[in-house]
C-alpha positions in Angstrom: -16.9 -17.5 6.4 -18.8 -18.5 3.3 -16.9 -20.3 0.6 -18.0 -17.6 -1.9 -16.0 -15.1 0.1 -12.8 -17.0 0.0 -11.4 -15.2 -3.1 -12.2 -11.9 -1.5 -10.5 -12.9 1.7 -7.4 -13.9 -0.1 -7.2 -10.6 -2.0 -7.7 -8.7 1.3 -5.0 -10.7 3.0 -2.4 -10.0 0.2 -3.3 -6.3 0.1 -3.1 -6.1 3.9 0.3 -7.8 4.0 1.7 -5.3 1.4 0.3 -2.3 3.2 1.8 -3.6 6.5 5.2 -3.9 4.9 5.1 -0.3 3.6 3.8 1.0 6.9 6.6 -0.8 8.7 9.3 0.6 6.4 8.0 4.1 6.9 7.9 3.7 10.7 11.4 2.3 10.9 13.1 5.0 8.8 10.8 7.7 7.4 13.5 9.9 6.0 14.8 7.1 3.7 11.5 6.6 1.8 11.7 7.2 -1.9 8.8 7.0 -4.2 9.5 5.9 -7.8 7.0 6.5 -10.6 7.1 4.8 -14.0 5.5 5.7 -17.2 5.7 3.1 -20.0 5.6 4.6 -23.5 6.2 3.3 -27.0 9.6 5.2 -27.0 10.8 3.8 -23.7 10.1 4.0 -20.0 10.3 7.3 -18.2 10.7 7.3 -14.4 11.0 9.9 -11.6 12.0 9.5 -8.0 10.6 11.7 -5.3 11.8 12.0 -1.7 9.5 14.2 0.4 8.6 14.0 4.1 5.0 15.3 3.3 4.5 12.5 0.7 5.9 9.9 3.2 3.3 11.1 5.7 0.5 10.9 3.2 1.5 7.4 2.2 1.7 6.3 5.9 -1.8 7.8 6.6 -3.1 6.0 3.5 -1.8 2.7 4.8 -3.3 3.2 8.2 -6.7 4.2 6.8 -6.8 1.4 4.2 -5.8 -1.2 6.8 -8.6 -0.1 9.0 -11.1 -0.4 6.0 -9.7 -3.9 5.1 -10.0 -5.0 8.7 -13.6 -3.8 8.9 -14.4 -5.5 5.5 -12.9 -8.8 6.7 -15.1 -8.7 9.8 -18.1 -8.5 7.6 -17.2 -11.5 5.5 
């Protein structure tokens, strides 16, 4: 690997590790996944929690697809 690609490799590694954690959590107990969204505003922070099997499946698929893309990008470094 070229030294110029070191920063990119580190970013890929961190992102890959985070996606693997999320994917693992979903695979261990998919019915307990809760997504929490935050909106910061000048009058305070608003948040909502969503628990939905369809959303869990979409997140899992996103993790798998993104991990595949990262692995392919790492091979090209």
